[in-house]
N, C-alpha and C positions, 0 to 999 in steps of 0.2 A: 604797198601801203605799210608804213611803219608808224608805231605809236610811241610817244613819250610816256613816262610813268604816270604823269598826271592825266594825260588823255586816256590811257588805259583804265585808270582808276575811275574816271568820270563815266566811261562806257560801261564798266562792270557794275556801277551803282545806279544806273537808270532803270526804270521799270520796263518790262516787256522783253521778248526774245531779242537777242542781239543779231545784227546783220554784219557778219565779218567775212564775207565772201572774198577770197584771194588775199586776205590780210596776212601780213608778215608778223607772226607772233613767236618767231623762233627765239628760244632761250627765255621766254617770258615766264614770270612767276605768277601762275594762276591757281595756286593752291587753294582748294575749297571754293573756287569761283562758282557762281551760279550761271551756268551756260545751258540751262534747260531750254530746249527747242531752238538753240542758237543755230544760225545758218553759217557754217564754217566750210562751205564747199571750196575746195582747192586752197584752203588756208595752209600756211606753213607754220607748223607747231614743232618743228624739229628741236629736240632737246629741251622743250618746255616742261615746267613743273606743274602738272595738273593733278597732283595727289589729292584725293578726296573731293575732286570737282564734281558738281552736280551737272551731268550732261545728258539726262534722260531726253530721248527723242531729238537729240541734236543731229544736224545734217553735216556729216564729215565726209561726204562723197569726194573722192580724189584728194583728200587732205594728206599732207605730209606730216607724219608723227614719229619719224625714226628717233630712237633713243629718248623719247619723252617719258616722263614719269607719270603714269596713269594709275598707280597703285591706289586701291581703295576708291577709285572713281565710280560713280553711279551712272552707268551708260545704258540702262534698259531702254530698248526700242530705238537706239541710235542707228543712223545709217552710216555705215563704214565701207560702202561699196568702193572698190579699187583704192582704198586708203593704204598708205605705206606705214605700217606699224613695225618695221624692221628694228629689232633690238629694243623695243618698247617694254617698260616694266608695267605689267598688268596684274601684279600680285593683288589678290583679293578684290579685283574689280568686278562689278556686277555688269555683265554683258548679255543678260538674258534678252531674247527677242530682238537682238541686233541683226542687221543685214551685213554680212561679211563677204558678199559675192566679190570675188577677185581681189580681196584684201591680201596684203603681204605681211605675214606675222613671223617670218623667218627670224630666228634668234630672239623672239619675244619671250619674256618671263611670264608664264601663265600659272604660277603657283596659286592654287585655290581660287582661280578665276571662275566665276559663275557664268556658264555659257548655255544654260538650259533654254531651249527654243531658239537659239541663234541659228540663222540660216546661212549656209555657205555652199559653194559650188566647186567644180573641178579646177577652177582657176585660183581658188583660195590657197595660199601657201602657208603651211603651219611649221612650227619648229620641228626639227628632225626628231622622230620617235613619238610625237604628240598625237594622241587619238581623240579628236574632237567628239566623236560619237559617244565615248565613255563619259564625257562631260555634259551630255544632253543636247549637243548641237545637232542640227538637222541638215543632212545633205540634200540639196535640190539639184536636179539635172537641168 
């Protein structure tokens, strides 16, 4: 499912959580968008600009976010289980209490990313040399 700019604008400016399951939002400009509690399961956000987006409690399970810009995004409590965040810019993002089980963050930029209380498991892939425990993330078996 692809959206025109006017369709995307109308969607983002309606009340209530958005239902964008399996939506193709690749390369979309969603800077500072209100995506609180949005359902983005299996959505394709490859290369999208989500800088400063409000994504608290959003469901991004199995979402594709490689090379997306999520710097300064507010993602507290978001579900990112099995999400592809390869090469994603997460500079200064708030990712506390997120679910990162099986997420792929290889090559992601995690400068000053707030991960306190984020849950991850042995399937979660972090950038080389990154220590999630030192950022307050919690390993779950």
